[in-house]
N, CA, C, O and CB atoms as a CASP TS submission, in Angstrom:
PFRMAT TS
TARGET T0000
AUTHOR 0000-0000-0000
METHOD Language model
MODEL 1
PARENT N/A
ATOM      1  N   MET     1      -4.224   7.369  15.630  1.00  0.00           N
ATOM      2  CA  MET     1      -5.056   8.547  15.645  1.00  0.00           C
ATOM      3  C   MET     1      -5.670   8.781  14.266  1.00  0.00           C
ATOM      4  O   MET     1      -6.852   9.103  14.146  1.00  0.00           O
ATOM      5  CB  MET     1      -4.249   9.763  16.092  1.00  0.00           C
ATOM      6  N   LYS     2      -4.852   8.616  13.230  1.00  0.00           N
ATOM      7  CA  LYS     2      -5.371   8.797  11.871  1.00  0.00           C
ATOM      8  C   LYS     2      -6.502   7.819  11.589  1.00  0.00           C
ATOM      9  O   LYS     2      -7.536   8.186  11.031  1.00  0.00           O
ATOM     10  CB  LYS     2      -4.250   8.617  10.836  1.00  0.00           C
ATOM     11  N   HIS     3      -6.289   6.589  11.978  1.00  0.00           N
ATOM     12  CA  HIS     3      -7.285   5.548  11.709  1.00  0.00           C
ATOM     13  C   HIS     3      -8.588   5.820  12.475  1.00  0.00           C
ATOM     14  O   HIS     3      -9.680   5.658  11.931  1.00  0.00           O
ATOM     15  CB  HIS     3      -6.725   4.162  12.090  1.00  0.00           C
ATOM     16  N   LEU     4      -8.462   6.225  13.717  1.00  0.00           N
ATOM     17  CA  LEU     4      -9.646   6.457  14.540  1.00  0.00           C
ATOM     18  C   LEU     4     -10.480   7.635  14.069  1.00  0.00           C
ATOM     19  O   LEU     4     -11.696   7.651  14.260  1.00  0.00           O
ATOM     20  CB  LEU     4      -9.239   6.677  15.961  1.00  0.00           C
ATOM     21  N   THR     5      -9.835   8.625  13.453  1.00  0.00           N
ATOM     22  CA  THR     5     -10.555   9.833  13.036  1.00  0.00           C
ATOM     23  C   THR     5     -10.764   9.922  11.523  1.00  0.00           C
ATOM     24  O   THR     5     -11.393  10.864  11.041  1.00  0.00           O
ATOM     25  CB  THR     5      -9.806  11.055  13.507  1.00  0.00           C
ATOM     26  N   ASN     6     -10.249   8.959  10.779  1.00  0.00           N
ATOM     27  CA  ASN     6     -10.300   8.994   9.309  1.00  0.00           C
ATOM     28  C   ASN     6      -9.645  10.252   8.752  1.00  0.00           C
ATOM     29  O   ASN     6     -10.104  10.812   7.757  1.00  0.00           O
ATOM     30  CB  ASN     6     -11.749   8.912   8.825  1.00  0.00           C
ATOM     31  N   ALA     7      -8.580  10.687   9.394  1.00  0.00           N
ATOM     32  CA  ALA     7      -7.863  11.893   8.970  1.00  0.00           C
ATOM     33  C   ALA     7      -6.780  11.544   7.952  1.00  0.00           C
ATOM     34  O   ALA     7      -6.393  10.385   7.802  1.00  0.00           O
ATOM     35  CB  ALA     7      -7.240  12.610  10.186  1.00  0.00           C
ATOM     36  N   ASN     8      -6.306  12.570   7.263  1.00  0.00           N
ATOM     37  CA  ASN     8      -5.252  12.385   6.264  1.00  0.00           C
ATOM     38  C   ASN     8      -3.866  12.310   6.879  1.00  0.00           C
ATOM     39  O   ASN     8      -2.984  11.639   6.342  1.00  0.00           O
ATOM     40  CB  ASN     8      -5.293  13.506   5.260  1.00  0.00           C
ATOM     41  N   ASP     9      -3.665  12.990   8.000  1.00  0.00           N
ATOM     42  CA  ASP     9      -2.366  12.952   8.655  1.00  0.00           C
ATOM     43  C   ASP     9      -2.550  13.081  10.162  1.00  0.00           C
ATOM     44  O   ASP     9      -3.656  13.317  10.647  1.00  0.00           O
ATOM     45  CB  ASP     9      -1.446  14.071   8.117  1.00  0.00           C
ATOM     46  N   ILE    10      -1.469  12.926  10.884  1.00  0.00           N
ATOM     47  CA  ILE    10      -1.517  12.924  12.342  1.00  0.00           C
ATOM     48  C   ILE    10      -1.939  14.279  12.897  1.00  0.00           C
ATOM     49  O   ILE    10      -2.593  14.343  13.938  1.00  0.00           O
ATOM     50  CB  ILE    10      -0.164  12.533  12.910  1.00  0.00           C
ATOM     51  N   TYR    11      -1.577  15.351  12.220  1.00  0.00           N
ATOM     52  CA  TYR    11      -1.916  16.682  12.703  1.00  0.00           C
ATOM     53  C   TYR    11      -3.409  16.962  12.555  1.00  0.00           C
ATOM     54  O   TYR    11      -4.025  17.555  13.441  1.00  0.00           O
ATOM     55  CB  TYR    11      -1.107  17.736  11.954  1.00  0.00           C
ATOM     56  N   GLN    12      -3.984  16.538  11.442  1.00  0.00           N
ATOM     57  CA  GLN    12      -5.421  16.683  11.253  1.00  0.00           C
ATOM     58  C   GLN    12      -6.174  15.813  12.268  1.00  0.00           C
ATOM     59  O   GLN    12      -7.195  16.232  12.814  1.00  0.00           O
ATOM     60  CB  GLN    12      -5.820  16.303   9.805  1.00  0.00           C
ATOM     61  N   ALA    13      -5.675  14.623  12.511  1.00  0.00           N
ATOM     62  CA  ALA    13      -6.295  13.739  13.505  1.00  0.00           C
ATOM     63  C   ALA    13      -6.266  14.387  14.886  1.00  0.00           C
ATOM     64  O   ALA    13      -7.240  14.304  15.634  1.00  0.00           O
ATOM     65  CB  ALA    13      -5.576  12.371  13.542  1.00  0.00           C
ATOM     66  N   ASN    14      -5.164  15.024  15.221  1.00  0.00           N
ATOM     67  CA  ASN    14      -5.056  15.705  16.504  1.00  0.00           C
ATOM     68  C   ASN    14      -6.079  16.830  16.612  1.00  0.00           C
ATOM     69  O   ASN    14      -6.711  16.988  17.657  1.00  0.00           O
ATOM     70  CB  ASN    14      -3.643  16.255  16.697  1.00  0.00           C
ATOM     71  N   GLU    15      -6.250  17.611  15.555  1.00  0.00           N
ATOM     72  CA  GLU    15      -7.231  18.694  15.556  1.00  0.00           C
ATOM     73  C   GLU    15      -8.641  18.156  15.761  1.00  0.00           C
ATOM     74  O   GLU    15      -9.419  18.709  16.539  1.00  0.00           O
ATOM     75  CB  GLU    15      -7.156  19.484  14.248  1.00  0.00           C
ATOM     76  N   ILE    16      -8.961  17.074  15.059  1.00  0.00           N
ATOM     77  CA  ILE    16     -10.285  16.469  15.174  1.00  0.00           C
ATOM     78  C   ILE    16     -10.521  15.991  16.603  1.00  0.00           C
ATOM     79  O   ILE    16     -11.580  16.238  17.180  1.00  0.00           O
ATOM     80  CB  ILE    16     -10.437  15.298  14.182  1.00  0.00           C
ATOM     81  N   MET    17      -9.541  15.313  17.163  1.00  0.00           N
ATOM     82  CA  MET    17      -9.697  14.780  18.515  1.00  0.00           C
ATOM     83  C   MET    17      -9.800  15.895  19.553  1.00  0.00           C
ATOM     84  O   MET    17     -10.614  15.812  20.472  1.00  0.00           O
ATOM     85  CB  MET    17      -8.527  13.860  18.855  1.00  0.00           C
ATOM     86  N   CYS    18      -8.994  16.921  19.416  1.00  0.00           N
ATOM     87  CA  CYS    18      -9.020  18.024  20.382  1.00  0.00           C
ATOM     88  C   CYS    18     -10.310  18.836  20.291  1.00  0.00           C
ATOM     89  O   CYS    18     -10.745  19.415  21.286  1.00  0.00           O
ATOM     90  CB  CYS    18      -7.822  18.937  20.165  1.00  0.00           C
ATOM     91  N   SER    19     -10.915  18.886  19.129  1.00  0.00           N
ATOM     92  CA  SER    19     -12.123  19.688  18.953  1.00  0.00           C
ATOM     93  C   SER    19     -13.383  18.982  19.443  1.00  0.00           C
ATOM     94  O   SER    19     -14.406  19.636  19.648  1.00  0.00           O
ATOM     95  CB  SER    19     -12.285  20.052  17.501  1.00  0.00           C
ATOM     96  N   ASP    20     -13.336  17.676  19.633  1.00  0.00           N
ATOM     97  CA  ASP    20     -14.522  16.925  20.061  1.00  0.00           C
ATOM     98  C   ASP    20     -14.305  16.334  21.459  1.00  0.00           C
ATOM     99  O   ASP    20     -13.953  15.163  21.604  1.00  0.00           O
ATOM    100  CB  ASP    20     -14.848  15.797  19.045  1.00  0.00           C
ATOM    101  N   LYS    21     -14.518  17.155  22.466  1.00  0.00           N
ATOM    102  CA  LYS    21     -14.274  16.732  23.849  1.00  0.00           C
ATOM    103  C   LYS    21     -15.215  15.621  24.284  1.00  0.00           C
ATOM    104  O   LYS    21     -14.838  14.765  25.084  1.00  0.00           O
ATOM    105  CB  LYS    21     -14.414  17.911  24.789  1.00  0.00           C
ATOM    106  N   GLU    22     -16.426  15.629  23.768  1.00  0.00           N
ATOM    107  CA  GLU    22     -17.389  14.591  24.134  1.00  0.00           C
ATOM    108  C   GLU    22     -16.911  13.204  23.697  1.00  0.00           C
ATOM    109  O   GLU    22     -17.111  12.217  24.405  1.00  0.00           O
ATOM    110  CB  GLU    22     -18.754  14.895  23.509  1.00  0.00           C
ATOM    111  N   MET    23     -16.290  13.144  22.547  1.00  0.00           N
ATOM    112  CA  MET    23     -15.853  11.860  22.000  1.00  0.00           C
ATOM    113  C   MET    23     -14.493  11.426  22.521  1.00  0.00           C
ATOM    114  O   MET    23     -14.309  10.262  22.875  1.00  0.00           O
ATOM    115  CB  MET    23     -15.812  11.932  20.501  1.00  0.00           C
ATOM    116  N   TRP    24     -13.526  12.360  22.572  1.00  0.00           N
ATOM    117  CA  TRP    24     -12.136  11.994  22.841  1.00  0.00           C
ATOM    118  C   TRP    24     -11.614  12.439  24.190  1.00  0.00           C
ATOM    119  O   TRP    24     -10.517  12.033  24.575  1.00  0.00           O
ATOM    120  CB  TRP    24     -11.272  12.554  21.792  1.00  0.00           C
ATOM    121  N   GLY    25     -12.336  13.241  24.908  1.00  0.00           N
ATOM    122  CA  GLY    25     -11.856  13.716  26.205  1.00  0.00           C
ATOM    123  C   GLY    25     -11.243  15.101  26.096  1.00  0.00           C
ATOM    124  O   GLY    25     -11.305  15.748  25.051  1.00  0.00           O
ATOM    125  N   GLN    26     -10.657  15.535  27.183  1.00  0.00           N
ATOM    126  CA  GLN    26     -10.115  16.882  27.252  1.00  0.00           C
ATOM    127  C   GLN    26      -8.943  17.063  26.299  1.00  0.00           C
ATOM    128  O   GLN    26      -8.132  16.157  26.108  1.00  0.00           O
ATOM    129  CB  GLN    26      -9.685  17.200  28.669  1.00  0.00           C
ATOM    130  N   GLY    27      -8.869  18.247  25.707  1.00  0.00           N
ATOM    131  CA  GLY    27      -7.867  18.529  24.697  1.00  0.00           C
ATOM    132  C   GLY    27      -6.437  18.361  25.156  1.00  0.00           C
ATOM    133  O   GLY    27      -5.593  17.877  24.402  1.00  0.00           O
ATOM    134  N   TYR    28      -6.154  18.759  26.396  1.00  0.00           N
ATOM    135  CA  TYR    28      -4.762  18.654  26.851  1.00  0.00           C
ATOM    136  C   TYR    28      -4.328  17.195  26.989  1.00  0.00           C
ATOM    137  O   TYR    28      -3.139  16.898  26.877  1.00  0.00           O
ATOM    138  CB  TYR    28      -4.584  19.380  28.190  1.00  0.00           C
ATOM    139  N   ILE    29      -5.262  16.286  27.229  1.00  0.00           N
ATOM    140  CA  ILE    29      -4.922  14.865  27.282  1.00  0.00           C
ATOM    141  C   ILE    29      -4.736  14.329  25.867  1.00  0.00           C
ATOM    142  O   ILE    29      -3.767  13.625  25.579  1.00  0.00           O
ATOM    143  CB  ILE    29      -6.017  14.061  28.030  1.00  0.00           C
ATOM    144  N   VAL    30      -5.670  14.669  24.993  1.00  0.00           N
ATOM    145  CA  VAL    30      -5.597  14.211  23.604  1.00  0.00           C
ATOM    146  C   VAL    30      -4.331  14.735  22.946  1.00  0.00           C
ATOM    147  O   VAL    30      -3.689  14.024  22.173  1.00  0.00           O
ATOM    148  CB  VAL    30      -6.841  14.664  22.810  1.00  0.00           C
ATOM    149  N   ASN    31      -3.974  15.962  23.246  1.00  0.00           N
ATOM    150  CA  ASN    31      -2.809  16.593  22.628  1.00  0.00           C
ATOM    151  C   ASN    31      -1.511  15.864  22.955  1.00  0.00           C
ATOM    152  O   ASN    31      -0.519  16.016  22.242  1.00  0.00           O
ATOM    153  CB  ASN    31      -2.708  18.035  23.073  1.00  0.00           C
ATOM    154  N   GLU    32      -1.509  15.077  24.022  1.00  0.00           N
ATOM    155  CA  GLU    32      -0.324  14.295  24.363  1.00  0.00           C
ATOM    156  C   GLU    32       0.039  13.341  23.224  1.00  0.00           C
ATOM    157  O   GLU    32       1.213  13.023  23.031  1.00  0.00           O
ATOM    158  CB  GLU    32      -0.556  13.508  25.664  1.00  0.00           C
ATOM    159  N   GLY    33      -0.962  12.887  22.474  1.00  0.00           N
ATOM    160  CA  GLY    33      -0.697  11.983  21.356  1.00  0.00           C
ATOM    161  C   GLY    33       0.220  12.613  20.321  1.00  0.00           C
ATOM    162  O   GLY    33       1.173  11.978  19.870  1.00  0.00           O
ATOM    163  N   ILE    34      -0.053  13.841  19.945  1.00  0.00           N
ATOM    164  CA  ILE    34       0.765  14.520  18.937  1.00  0.00           C
ATOM    165  C   ILE    34       2.136  14.864  19.509  1.00  0.00           C
ATOM    166  O   ILE    34       3.139  14.815  18.796  1.00  0.00           O
ATOM    167  CB  ILE    34       0.061  15.798  18.433  1.00  0.00           C
ATOM    168  N   ILE    35       2.182  15.209  20.782  1.00  0.00           N
ATOM    169  CA  ILE    35       3.473  15.502  21.420  1.00  0.00           C
ATOM    170  C   ILE    35       4.340  14.249  21.425  1.00  0.00           C
ATOM    171  O   ILE    35       5.517  14.303  21.072  1.00  0.00           O
ATOM    172  CB  ILE    35       3.270  16.026  22.871  1.00  0.00           C
ATOM    173  N   LEU    36       3.761  13.131  21.823  1.00  0.00           N
ATOM    174  CA  LEU    36       4.523  11.877  21.822  1.00  0.00           C
ATOM    175  C   LEU    36       4.911  11.457  20.413  1.00  0.00           C
ATOM    176  O   LEU    36       6.026  10.987  20.185  1.00  0.00           O
ATOM    177  CB  LEU    36       3.716  10.767  22.487  1.00  0.00           C
ATOM    178  N   TRP    37       3.994  11.626  19.469  1.00  0.00           N
ATOM    179  CA  TRP    37       4.302  11.290  18.079  1.00  0.00           C
ATOM    180  C   TRP    37       5.529  12.057  17.609  1.00  0.00           C
ATOM    181  O   TRP    37       6.465  11.467  17.068  1.00  0.00           O
ATOM    182  CB  TRP    37       3.101  11.594  17.167  1.00  0.00           C
ATOM    183  N   ASN    38       5.526  13.353  17.811  1.00  0.00           N
ATOM    184  CA  ASN    38       6.661  14.180  17.382  1.00  0.00           C
ATOM    185  C   ASN    38       7.948  13.772  18.086  1.00  0.00           C
ATOM    186  O   ASN    38       9.004  13.670  17.461  1.00  0.00           O
ATOM    187  CB  ASN    38       6.373  15.659  17.648  1.00  0.00           C
ATOM    188  N   MET    39       7.854  13.542  19.377  1.00  0.00           N
ATOM    189  CA  MET    39       9.044  13.182  20.125  1.00  0.00           C
ATOM    190  C   MET    39       9.644  11.873  19.618  1.00  0.00           C
ATOM    191  O   MET    39      10.844  11.800  19.353  1.00  0.00           O
ATOM    192  CB  MET    39       8.718  13.072  21.606  1.00  0.00           C
ATOM    193  N   PHE    40       8.815  10.844  19.484  1.00  0.00           N
ATOM    194  CA  PHE    40       9.339   9.552  19.064  1.00  0.00           C
ATOM    195  C   PHE    40       9.697   9.526  17.584  1.00  0.00           C
ATOM    196  O   PHE    40      10.672   8.887  17.189  1.00  0.00           O
ATOM    197  CB  PHE    40       8.336   8.467  19.363  1.00  0.00           C
ATOM    198  N   HIS    41       8.921  10.211  16.775  1.00  0.00           N
ATOM    199  CA  HIS    41       9.200  10.225  15.343  1.00  0.00           C
ATOM    200  C   HIS    41      10.528  10.931  15.053  1.00  0.00           C
ATOM    201  O   HIS    41      11.280  10.509  14.174  1.00  0.00           O
ATOM    202  CB  HIS    41       8.052  10.913  14.582  1.00  0.00           C
ATOM    203  N   ASN    42      10.806  11.980  15.775  1.00  0.00           N
ATOM    204  CA  ASN    42      12.029  12.747  15.544  1.00  0.00           C
ATOM    205  C   ASN    42      13.260  12.127  16.211  1.00  0.00           C
ATOM    206  O   ASN    42      14.373  12.248  15.699  1.00  0.00           O
ATOM    207  CB  ASN    42      11.844  14.159  16.043  1.00  0.00           C
ATOM    208  N   LYS    43      13.061  11.471  17.342  1.00  0.00           N
ATOM    209  CA  LYS    43      14.212  10.968  18.097  1.00  0.00           C
ATOM    210  C   LYS    43      14.486   9.491  17.881  1.00  0.00           C
ATOM    211  O   LYS    43      15.629   9.050  18.003  1.00  0.00           O
ATOM    212  CB  LYS    43      14.006  11.217  19.552  1.00  0.00           C
ATOM    213  N   LEU    44      13.467   8.729  17.567  1.00  0.00           N
ATOM    214  CA  LEU    44      13.647   7.291  17.402  1.00  0.00           C
ATOM    215  C   LEU    44      13.405   6.910  15.948  1.00  0.00           C
ATOM    216  O   LEU    44      12.314   7.116  15.415  1.00  0.00           O
ATOM    217  CB  LEU    44      12.700   6.505  18.339  1.00  0.00           C
ATOM    218  N   LYS    45      14.390   6.374  15.336  1.00  0.00           N
ATOM    219  CA  LYS    45      14.246   5.969  13.943  1.00  0.00           C
ATOM    220  C   LYS    45      13.837   4.501  13.815  1.00  0.00           C
ATOM    221  O   LYS    45      13.510   4.031  12.726  1.00  0.00           O
ATOM    222  CB  LYS    45      15.547   6.211  13.195  1.00  0.00           C
ATOM    223  N   ASP    46      13.860   3.787  14.936  1.00  0.00           N
ATOM    224  CA  ASP    46      13.451   2.388  14.944  1.00  0.00           C
ATOM    225  C   ASP    46      11.925   2.338  14.974  1.00  0.00           C
ATOM    226  O   ASP    46      11.314   2.590  16.012  1.00  0.00           O
ATOM    227  CB  ASP    46      14.068   1.622  16.166  1.00  0.00           C
ATOM    228  N   MET    47      11.314   2.016  13.847  1.00  0.00           N
ATOM    229  CA  MET    47       9.866   2.047  13.721  1.00  0.00           C
ATOM    230  C   MET    47       9.157   1.055  14.636  1.00  0.00           C
ATOM    231  O   MET    47       7.982   1.248  14.946  1.00  0.00           O
ATOM    232  CB  MET    47       9.483   1.777  12.306  1.00  0.00           C
ATOM    233  N   ARG    48       9.834   0.006  15.072  1.00  0.00           N
ATOM    234  CA  ARG    48       9.194  -0.930  15.996  1.00  0.00           C
ATOM    235  C   ARG    48       8.821  -0.234  17.292  1.00  0.00           C
ATOM    236  O   ARG    48       7.759  -0.499  17.854  1.00  0.00           O
ATOM    237  CB  ARG    48      10.114  -2.121  16.284  1.00  0.00           C
ATOM    238  N   LYS    49       9.675   0.645  17.768  1.00  0.00           N
ATOM    239  CA  LYS    49       9.382   1.379  18.992  1.00  0.00           C
ATOM    240  C   LYS    49       8.255   2.376  18.761  1.00  0.00           C
ATOM    241  O   LYS    49       7.386   2.554  19.615  1.00  0.00           O
ATOM    242  CB  LYS    49      10.634   2.101  19.501  1.00  0.00           C
ATOM    243  N   VAL    50       8.275   3.021  17.606  1.00  0.00           N
ATOM    244  CA  VAL    50       7.219   3.985  17.283  1.00  0.00           C
ATOM    245  C   VAL    50       5.877   3.270  17.210  1.00  0.00           C
ATOM    246  O   VAL    50       4.880   3.774  17.727  1.00  0.00           O
ATOM    247  CB  VAL    50       7.521   4.712  15.945  1.00  0.00           C
ATOM    248  N   ILE    51       5.841   2.116  16.583  1.00  0.00           N
ATOM    249  CA  ILE    51       4.596   1.360  16.473  1.00  0.00           C
ATOM    250  C   ILE    51       4.098   0.954  17.855  1.00  0.00           C
ATOM    251  O   ILE    51       2.896   1.015  18.113  1.00  0.00           O
ATOM    252  CB  ILE    51       4.793   0.115  15.590  1.00  0.00           C
ATOM    253  N   LEU    52       4.976   0.550  18.728  1.00  0.00           N
ATOM    254  CA  LEU    52       4.598   0.191  20.089  1.00  0.00           C
ATOM    255  C   LEU    52       3.966   1.381  20.806  1.00  0.00           C
ATOM    256  O   LEU    52       2.965   1.233  21.507  1.00  0.00           O
ATOM    257  CB  LEU    52       5.819  -0.314  20.868  1.00  0.00           C
ATOM    258  N   ILE    53       4.550   2.546  20.627  1.00  0.00           N
ATOM    259  CA  ILE    53       4.003   3.754  21.247  1.00  0.00           C
ATOM    260  C   ILE    53       2.633   4.068  20.673  1.00  0.00           C
ATOM    261  O   ILE    53       1.723   4.434  21.417  1.00  0.00           O
ATOM    262  CB  ILE    53       4.951   4.949  21.046  1.00  0.00           C
ATOM    263  N   LEU    54       2.467   3.932  19.364  1.00  0.00           N
ATOM    264  CA  LEU    54       1.173   4.217  18.747  1.00  0.00           C
ATOM    265  C   LEU    54       0.097   3.251  19.232  1.00  0.00           C
ATOM    266  O   LEU    54      -1.052   3.648  19.426  1.00  0.00           O
ATOM    267  CB  LEU    54       1.286   4.149  17.227  1.00  0.00           C
ATOM    268  N   ILE    55       0.454   2.013  19.424  1.00  0.00           N
ATOM    269  CA  ILE    55      -0.498   1.044  19.964  1.00  0.00           C
ATOM    270  C   ILE    55      -0.891   1.459  21.381  1.00  0.00           C
ATOM    271  O   ILE    55      -2.061   1.374  21.753  1.00  0.00           O
ATOM    272  CB  ILE    55       0.105  -0.394  19.957  1.00  0.00           C
ATOM    273  N   THR    56       0.074   1.903  22.159  1.00  0.00           N
ATOM    274  CA  THR    56      -0.206   2.365  23.510  1.00  0.00           C
ATOM    275  C   THR    56      -1.148   3.555  23.487  1.00  0.00           C
ATOM    276  O   THR    56      -2.077   3.621  24.292  1.00  0.00           O
ATOM    277  CB  THR    56       1.087   2.730  24.231  1.00  0.00           C
ATOM    278  N   LEU    57      -0.924   4.499  22.579  1.00  0.00           N
ATOM    279  CA  LEU    57      -1.809   5.663  22.464  1.00  0.00           C
ATOM    280  C   LEU    57      -3.217   5.250  22.080  1.00  0.00           C
ATOM    281  O   LEU    57      -4.189   5.790  22.607  1.00  0.00           O
ATOM    282  CB  LEU    57      -1.261   6.652  21.440  1.00  0.00           C
ATOM    283  N   ALA    58      -3.335   4.299  21.168  1.00  0.00           N
ATOM    284  CA  ALA    58      -4.657   3.810  20.767  1.00  0.00           C
ATOM    285  C   ALA    58      -5.367   3.168  21.954  1.00  0.00           C
ATOM    286  O   ALA    58      -6.574   3.343  22.126  1.00  0.00           O
ATOM    287  CB  ALA    58      -4.536   2.800  19.606  1.00  0.00           C
ATOM    288  N   MET    59      -4.633   2.434  22.762  1.00  0.00           N
ATOM    289  CA  MET    59      -5.228   1.813  23.940  1.00  0.00           C
ATOM    290  C   MET    59      -5.667   2.871  24.949  1.00  0.00           C
ATOM    291  O   MET    59      -6.695   2.712  25.608  1.00  0.00           O
ATOM    292  CB  MET    59      -4.238   0.840  24.589  1.00  0.00           C
ATOM    293  N   MET    60      -4.893   3.948  25.073  1.00  0.00           N
ATOM    294  CA  MET    60      -5.283   5.042  25.967  1.00  0.00           C
ATOM    295  C   MET    60      -6.568   5.687  25.493  1.00  0.00           C
ATOM    296  O   MET    60      -7.432   6.015  26.307  1.00  0.00           O
ATOM    297  CB  MET    60      -4.171   6.092  26.058  1.00  0.00           C
ATOM    298  N   SER    61      -6.709   5.875  24.189  1.00  0.00           N
ATOM    299  CA  SER    61      -7.925   6.465  23.635  1.00  0.00           C
ATOM    300  C   SER    61      -9.119   5.561  23.892  1.00  0.00           C
ATOM    301  O   SER    61     -10.196   6.035  24.254  1.00  0.00           O
ATOM    302  CB  SER    61      -7.767   6.720  22.130  1.00  0.00           C
ATOM    303  N   LEU    62      -8.931   4.271  23.709  1.00  0.00           N
ATOM    304  CA  LEU    62     -10.001   3.318  23.966  1.00  0.00           C
ATOM    305  C   LEU    62     -10.387   3.338  25.440  1.00  0.00           C
ATOM    306  O   LEU    62     -11.572   3.295  25.771  1.00  0.00           O
ATOM    307  CB  LEU    62      -9.577   1.904  23.542  1.00  0.00           C
ATOM    308  N   PHE    63      -9.407   3.403  26.319  1.00  0.00           N
ATOM    309  CA  PHE    63      -9.671   3.473  27.749  1.00  0.00           C
ATOM    310  C   PHE    63     -10.491   4.710  28.080  1.00  0.00           C
ATOM    311  O   PHE    63     -11.408   4.645  28.898  1.00  0.00           O
ATOM    312  CB  PHE    63      -8.359   3.476  28.539  1.00  0.00           C
ATOM    313  N   THR    64     -10.164   5.852  27.442  1.00  0.00           N
ATOM    314  CA  THR    64     -10.915   7.087  27.651  1.00  0.00           C
ATOM    315  C   THR    64     -12.369   6.900  27.258  1.00  0.00           C
ATOM    316  O   THR    64     -13.268   7.374  27.954  1.00  0.00           O
ATOM    317  CB  THR    64     -10.296   8.238  26.853  1.00  0.00           C
ATOM    318  N   LEU    65     -12.608   6.210  26.145  1.00  0.00           N
ATOM    319  CA  LEU    65     -13.987   5.966  25.713  1.00  0.00           C
ATOM    320  C   LEU    65     -14.710   5.042  26.681  1.00  0.00           C
ATOM    321  O   LEU    65     -15.889   5.257  26.962  1.00  0.00           O
ATOM    322  CB  LEU    65     -14.010   5.367  24.304  1.00  0.00           C
ATOM    323  N   LEU    66     -14.048   4.039  27.188  1.00  0.00           N
ATOM    324  CA  LEU    66     -14.679   3.084  28.100  1.00  0.00           C
ATOM    325  C   LEU    66     -15.034   3.728  29.429  1.00  0.00           C
ATOM    326  O   LEU    66     -16.023   3.342  30.053  1.00  0.00           O
ATOM    327  CB  LEU    66     -13.764   1.893  28.333  1.00  0.00           C
ATOM    328  N   ILE    67     -14.255   4.695  29.871  1.00  0.00           N
ATOM    329  CA  ILE    67     -14.530   5.371  31.136  1.00  0.00           C
ATOM    330  C   ILE    67     -15.878   6.093  31.070  1.00  0.00           C
ATOM    331  O   ILE    67     -16.583   6.187  32.075  1.00  0.00           O
ATOM    332  CB  ILE    67     -13.399   6.369  31.475  1.00  0.00           C
ATOM    333  N   LYS    68     -16.233   6.599  29.897  1.00  0.00           N
ATOM    334  CA  LYS    68     -17.463   7.359  29.748  1.00  0.00           C
ATOM    335  C   LYS    68     -18.705   6.497  29.858  1.00  0.00           C
ATOM    336  O   LYS    68     -19.796   7.010  30.110  1.00  0.00           O
ATOM    337  CB  LYS    68     -17.464   8.071  28.435  1.00  0.00           C
ATOM    338  N   PHE    69     -18.555   5.184  29.670  1.00  0.00           N
ATOM    339  CA  PHE    69     -19.728   4.302  29.699  1.00  0.00           C
ATOM    340  C   PHE    69     -19.939   3.701  31.013  1.00  0.00           C
ATOM    341  O   PHE    69     -20.885   2.935  31.196  1.00  0.00           O
ATOM    342  CB  PHE    69     -19.616   3.232  28.703  1.00  0.00           C
TER
END
């Protein structure tokens, strides 16, 4: 999320994504990214799993963009 929005942190990236529905989709869907980030970051200390989840979220965002075309 940070990379896609050029944000400084995950929370700023979430705000950017939620505020631009045309680009990222509906806010409640985009907001799932920050919810999942918090859940996995706080509960899973194994970064390999966190990275896998982040890749999945990035793929979901890409899928959202492809649906619009």
